[in-house]
N, C-alpha and C positions, 0 to 999 in steps of 0.2 A: 800768480805763482812765479817762480824764478826759473831762470836758466843759468848755466855756468857763466863765469865772468867773461863775457864775450869780447870786450875790448882787448883782452890779452890773447885769446886763441880763437874765439868765435866757434869753438867746437862744442856741440850740445849733447848732453845726455838727458833724454826725457823719455819716459816709458809709455808712449802712447802709440798703438798700432792702428792706423787710420782706416775707417770705413767710409762709405759714401751714402749720404741720404739720397732719396729718389731724384732730387733735382740736380745732383752733381753729375760729373761727366765720367767718373770711373766707377767700376762695379764693386759691389760689396763682396768681400772675400773671407769674412770671418763670421763664424756662427756665434750669435749672441745668446748667451745662456738665459735660463729662466730667472736667475737671481738678478741679472742686469735689467731684464725686462720689467720685473717687479719694481726695481729701484727707479728705473728711468721713465716708466709710463705713469700717467695720471689716470688710473683705472677708477671705476665707480666707488671703490672703497677708500680712495684717497681724495678724490675731487669733491666728495660730499661734505668735507669739513675744512675749516681754516684754523691753523694754529695761531693763537694770539700771544701766548706766553709760555716759556719754559722755566721751571725752577729745578735746576740740576744740582744734585749733591753727590760728590765723589770722594771716596777715600782711597788713597794709593798705598799699597803694601810694597815697600821697597825691597823686601826680602824675597817674596814669592813672585814679584812682578805681576801682581794681580790688582784689580780694582773692585770696589763694591759701592753701591749707592742707589739712588733713586732719581726719577725725573717726574715731576708733577707737570702734566701737559694740559694747559687750558686751551680749549677749542670752542669754535662756534659752528653750528651746523649750517652749511650752505644750502642743503636741502634735507629732506627727511632721510634718515638712515637707521639701520639696525646693526650694521657691521662696518668696521673700519680696518684699514691696514696701517700698522706702524712697522718700524724697522730696527733690528738689532742683529748683528752677525750671529750665525748659528752656533759658533763656539762659545758665545756668552750665555750664561744661564739666567733665565727669567724666574725670579723667586715667586713673585705674585703681581697681579694687576688689580687695582682697586679703583672703583668709581662710586662716588656718593656713599662711601662706607661699605660697599659690597664688593666682595672678591668676584673676579670673572675668570673663567677658563679661557685659554687661548689656543689657537691652531697655528703651529709652526709650518712655514713653507720656505725652506732655505733660510735666507737672511731676513725674511719678513715674518711678521706674525699678525694674526687676525683676531680681533676682539668681537665677540657676538654679544650684543646687549639684549636683555630680556624684554625690552620695550622699545618702541620707535622713538628716536631722538628727533624732535620736530625742528623744521627749518627755523633758524634764528635762536634756537636754544643754546645756552652755554653750559658746558660740562667740564669737569676736570678728571683726567685719568692719570693715576699714579702707577708707575712701573718701577718695581724693585728688582735689582739684578746684581750679578757679580760674575767674575771670570777673569781669565788671562787674555787681554786683548792682543790683537795681531801686532807683532813686532815689525817695525819698518826694516827692510833689508837695505834700502838705499834712500834714506830720507833726504829731502822731502818728495823726491820723484816717486819712490815706492813708499806709500804712506803707512803709518802705524805709530805705535808707541816707541819711544827711544829711551831705554833704560841705560844710561851712560854713567861714566865717572869723570870728574874733572881731573886736572893735572895733579891734584893733591889726593887723588883716589877717593873722592867723596861723591855721594849720590848726586846725580844731575839728570833730570827727567824732562822730556818734552814729548809733544805729539804733533803730527801733521797728517792731514787726511783728505786733501782736496779731491783727488781723483777717486780714491778707493771708497771714501764715504765716511761721514761722522758716525754712522751707526756701527762702525767697527768697535766703538768704545762707549757709546751712550745711546739709549733708546730715543727715537724721534721719528718724525715724518721726514725721511731723508730724501727730499726732492727740492731742487733749487727754486722752484716756483713759490714755495711757501716758507716765508721767513716770519718768525715771531715779531711782534711789535716791540718787544723788549724781553729781557731775560735776567735771571739771577743764577750765579754760579758759585757754589760753596765747595772749597777744596779743603779736605782734612789731611794735614801733613804733620810729620814729626816737628816738635817744638824748635829744634835747632835749624830748621829749614824754612824757606819762604815758599808760599804757594801763589803764583801769579797767573792771572787770567784776564779776560777782556773786561772793558768798562772801568768804572770807578771802584776803588776799594771802599766798601761800606764800613766794614769793621773786622777786627780779628777777635776770636773768642778762644781763650785757652780752655780746652775741654778737660784736661787732666794733666798729670805730670809728664805725659808723653806726647800729646797731640794738640795742635791748634787748628782752628777752622778759619780760613780766609774767605770772606764773603765779598763777591764782586757784583756790581749792578750795571747791566747794559741797558741804556735808555733809548736805543735806536733799533730798527730792524737789523738782523744779523743772519748771514748764511750759516747753516749748520757746520760746514767745514771750517769756518773761521773760529769756531769755539775751540779753545785750547787750554792746555795744562802746562805749566812750567814750575818745576820744583828744583831748588838748588840753594847753595850757599851764596846768595846774592848780596851785593851792596846796592844801595838805593841812591841815585842821583836825582835831585829835584831841580827843576828849572821851569820857566814859563815863557810863552811867546805872546806878544800883543799883536793881534792880527784883525782881520775883517770881522770876526765874531767876538772880539773882546779879548779877554785873557784866557789863554789855553794852557792848561797844566801839561808839562812835559815830565815824564817819569822814565828813568832809565834803570833797568835792573841788570847788573853784570856780575860775573863771578868776582868775589871780593878782591882777589889779587890783580884784577884788571881795571880797578877803579880809576887810576890815574890816566891810563891810555884811553879809556872810554871817555873821560871828561874832554879830552882833546879831540878825539875822532867824532864824537857826537855833536860838535859845534856845527857840523854840516846841516843839522836838522832845521835850524831857524831860517837860514837862507833858502833851503829847499821849500819850506812851507810858504815863504814869501813868494817864491817863483810860482808855485802851483796855485796859490790864491790869485795871483795876477792873471793867470790864463783861464782858470775855471771857477773862481769864486771861493768863498770861505771854506776852510777845512771842514769836512762834513760832520765831525763828531766832537764838537767843542765841549759838550756836557760830559762826555766820557773821557776826554783827554787824549793825549798821544803818548804811547809807550813803545820803547824798544826793550826787548828782553833777550839776553844772550842765551843761545841755544846750542846743543851739541850737534846740530845739523845746519846747513848753509843758510836757510831763511825761508820765510813764508809770510804772506800778507795778512796774518790774523788781525782782525779788525780791532783798532785801538790798542793792539798788543803785538806789534810786529816782531816776528822771530828773527833774531840777528845772529848769524854765525860766520861772519866774513873775516874774522881775526883782525879787525881794525886796520884793514888795508884799502888803499885807493887803487884805482885802475890807472892805465896810462893817460887817461884824460883827467886825472887828479880828482876823482870823486869816488865815494864808496858806493859801489853798485847796489848793494842790498838796501842801503838807506834810500837811495834815489828811486830805485825800481819798486820796491815793496811799498814805499809810502805813496807812490803813484796809484797803487791799487786801492788806497783808501777812497779815491774818487771812482776809479773804474774797476769794479770787481766787488767792492765792499758797499759803497753807497749805491751805485748803479750796478745791478747784478743781472746776469742772464737767468733764464728759466730752464735752460737745458745745456748740458755740457757740450753738446755738439756745436754750440755757438760761442765757444770759448775765445774766439778771436776778439770779441767785444772787450773782454777783460784785458787780454794780452796785447792786442794790436794798439789800442789806445794808450795803455801804460808804457809799452815799449817806445811809442812815439813821444811820450812825455819826457823820456830821457834826452831826446834831441832838443826839446823845448828848454830843458834845463841848461843844456849847452848854449843854446841861442840866447837865453836870458842873461847869462853871465859872461859869455865870451863872443857873442855875435853870430850872425847867420853863417859866415864861412866856417866857423868851428862846428856849427850844427851840421852843415853839409859834409864835413869831414867825418863826423861821427856817424852819420847816416851811411856813408860809403862803407864804413866798417860793418854796419849791420847788413848791408846788401850782400856781403861775401858769404853770409850764412843762409841765404835763400836757396832752397833746393828745387822748388818747382816739381815735386813728385806727386803731391796730393793736393786736392782742393782744401781750402781752409774751413769750409763748412762740413761738419760731420753729420752722421745720422742722428735723428731726434728720437726721443721717447725710449731710449735703450740704455741710459746711463753710460754714454760713450766716453771712454777715457783712454783710448788706445792710440795715441798719436805717435807716429814714427819720426816725424820731422818737427821743426819749430817754425814753420812758415806763419803760423798764427801770431808769432811774435814779430819777426823781421819783415815778412811780406805784408803783414797787417800794418806795420809802421810805415812801410813804403807806399802802401795803398793810400793811407791818409796823406802822406807827403805828396803823392801824385795828385790827389784831389785838391790840395792847396794850390798846386801849380795850375791845375785846370781852372780854378776860380780866378787865379792871377790877380788877386787883390788881398793883401795881407790883413787889411783892416776888416774886410768882410769875413775872411777865414777865421781870424781869432775871435771875432764876435760870434761866429757860428759855433766854434768849439765851446765857448762859454754858455751860449744859449742852449745847445743840446744837453749839456750837463745839467744846467739849472732846470730844464724842462722835465728830465727823467730822474732827478736825484731822489734817493730813498725808495726807488721802485725797481721791480724786476722787468726786464725788457726782452724783446726778440730782435734778431737782426733786422727783420722787416720793419719794425717800428723805428729803429735807429735810422735806417736808410730812408724810409719814407719821410721822416721828419727833416733830416738834413736836405733831402731833395726839395722838399716843399719850401724851404727857406732860401733857396738859391735859384737864380734864373738860368739854370743849366741842368740838363738831364744827367744827374749823378748816378741814377739807378743802374744803368748799363755798365758803368765803370765799376761800381761795387760788385755787381753780379759777375762780371768777368774775373775779377781778382779772387772772389770768394768761391766761385764754382768751377773755374777753369784752372787746372793745376799748372798749365804752361804759362810761360812768360809771354806777354804781348811782343810781337816781333814786327818791326817796321821794315818792310821790304823796299829797298831803294835801288833804282837804276839811274845812273848819271851818265849822260852823253854830252860831250862838249862839241858845239858847233863853232863856226868861225867867230861869231860875236856873242853867242848866248850859250848858257849851260842849261840843258834840258833835264829836269829831274822828274822821274816817275816814282810814285810812292803809294803804298797801300798797307793796311794792317793784315797780318796773318796770324794764325794760332790764337784767334780771339772768338768770342761768341758773336752771334749776329747783332748788328746795330751797335757794336762797340764804338764809342765816339769820344776819344780822349785826344785833346790837342797836344802837340809837342812843339818845342822851340828849335828852329834851325838857326845855326850861327854862320853868318857869311858877311864878309867885309865889315867886321866890327859892328854888325847889326844883328838884332834878333828878329827873325821872321817866324811868326806863329802859323803853323799849318794844321789842318784838321783832317787827318787821314780817316778813311773808312775801309771796309773790306773790298771796295771797288778802287781800281787804279785811277789816280789823279795825276795831273801834270802841272809843273811849275817851271817857268823860265826866268832865269836871272842873267844879267850881263856877265861876260867873262871879265874877271879881275885877276891880273897877273899875280901869282904867288898866293892867292887866296884858296882855301880848301873849305868845302862844305862839310859842316859838322852838325851833330844833333846833341842837344844838351840832356844827357842821361843822368845828370846830377839832380834834376828837378822832378822827374817822373820815372817810374819803373817800367822799362821796356828794353829790348835788345834791338840792335840794328843789324840787318842782313843786307849786304851789298851784293847785287847781282853782277 
């Protein structure tokens, strides 16, 4: 997901009120409703089956701002069951549910619905459930942060439609098993739109079918696992720019869909895509979705990382570091968020921390390490240290008040790079961890355990402190000058027990690495006239408190 254009102002508008899971250090202060519990938890009616394929068909009515359609859900029983839970917002109408040619009644509970089968579905059995529905979906109040449909008009007063639903949930507009842990192996999306408009979605365009004198069906095929919130609809008077990139996976189709009057400026602005892909392939390996291609689609909202169909609404502008933030950030999510995905929204730092750190890697790749450090300093100014970065699990948590999962997450990774203190090892670790988990859903624990196991240093306590402790590590320093020596006493405070992160002390044009703990330690250095003891806060995230 995106934040506002930070290099200009670093002020963030994101609509998430933070709770704490049981392992965090601040208390839960928000009541979680039944709807969110049903969405967020893997109860017995959801964990009993695995979705393998969605076949989604949607028709948009531009006059009534309504949609209608169906979703054929192919699933495999993980264990025997007679009853399952699927999800569709309560304001949407379910017309019928059909399995093996037989209609089934449903039980509605808030934004979920339950299907009772007349017989036991045996473990390993594959079935298909078709849900037919219609309604007026939730309209986004402030997209993409407050999700929903966007029924907009372009500057020529023509229809322009999009949707974003990362936090609020894909079930606001189509029926599915709306839990991050269960991605289909592949998917088909068919959009029925008026003939004079284009209907753009994820994956490869399979074909278009002119249905009659008024409507055309655009059929898209997704050949990789995909998060439900990544599935999107874009309708408008688009012009199509075709290009390609030759990279690690061979030839990658690049498709850009922009409002027709923005064709020329888009050709120029989107030249940033190829060097960006080269950079990210250098650090992490081949772009993850070669078979589906890479798309940018102009949207009436700022942007979103929709898989292979990135929403672009940045008005073709670069930031003060001379790159287009939406292109660079949202494309990073193709690796972290779309290819590697979390299983629970409470662990969103995995998506946002790695992707925000990728922005600094982009700067380093093209402009050098000093430029990357300057960029990271800009990110640091937005760290608030009010809440832990880990949220509560199993409750569909999407109420973040701050954006530390972006900036503190980025600085956490930057701090671990300095802890390792060997860039060859660090960059190999970044690539290795991505390659190990690609196309899978993960937990924080799995990521941390894997990275820790690959490095001869205890990274777990560093991760745990940044993720669970809302406060910034503080290095308590007391310096006393004797006649010939400088006595330095130091210790960590405001950290979890056993926090063990080294920092670099700068003195007499030398770097002295120290290893503070929560116990006071002492270091003596000779007095050098005119020299001041400093600590390098450009390489790790901590604050210095001098006594």
